[in-house]
N, C-alpha and C positions, 0 to 999 in steps of 0.2 A: 247836771241836767237830767231830770227824770223823763223818760219817754214811756208812756203807758203801753206802747205797742212793741217795745223791745222784748224780744224772745217769742213773740207771737208770729204766726205766719200770715201771708197775704190774704188768704181766704178769711181768716179771723178778722182782719182789718176791714175787709169789704163787708162782712156780716155786721160788724159793729157800726159801720157807716150806713147800713141799710140798703146797700146797692149790690150785694152778692148775686142775687138772682138775675138782675138786669145785666150785669157784667158777664155772668156765665152764659146767658142766652145769646148775647152778642158774640161772644167768643165761639160758641158752637156754630152760629150762623156764618161767621167768617171762615171757619174751617170748611163748612159745606160749600160755600160759594167758591172757595179756593179749589176744592176737589172737583167741582163741576167745571170750572175754568180750565183746569189741567186736563180733564178728560176731553173737553172740546178741542184743545190744542193737540192732544194725542191722536184724536180721530180726524183732525184737520177739518172740523166743522165750524161754519160761521154761526153767529147768533141767529141769523135768519133761517138757516138750514135746521138748526136746533129747534127753533120756534115751530117750523113746519112739522118736524117729527113729533113735537108735543101737541100739535093741533091747537096752537095758541099764537099770540101776537109777539112781535119782536119786543115791544115795550114790556110785555109780561115776563119775557126772558130777562130783560134788563133789571126788572124788579127782583126776580129770583136770584140773580147774580150779585145784587147789591147787598153787601153785608149789613148795612144799616136798616134794611127793610125786613119785616117779618114775612113769612110765607106759610102756606098751609102744608100739612102733611101730604095731602093729595097732590099738590104741586111738586113736592119732592119725589114722590113715588112716580109721577108722570115723567119727571126729568130723568130719573134713574132708568126707567123703561126705555125712554127715547135714546138713551146712550147704551142700551144693551146691558144694563147693570141692574142690581137690586138694592133697595134701601134697607139698612139694618138699624132698628131702633130698639134699645133695651134699657131697662132700669138696672142701675148698679148700686 
């Protein structure tokens, strides 16, 4: 049985399927959402308190923490500031 993907890596497979960028973007968003949730727990902040610090609504915070939803760079920066953190974005 010949498998055209044998010996290739998962990224190559996703690229061949034309879904690498979409999968990568969702993975990054999941990591960011997880990190924000962890920081909220660490600081013992509710989503409502976090929203108030960000000067936004609770529903906006829910969207920010939803790994399936996109968010703006500005929202991420505001979230980081509200948590006393900074956002690092770099090209690799």
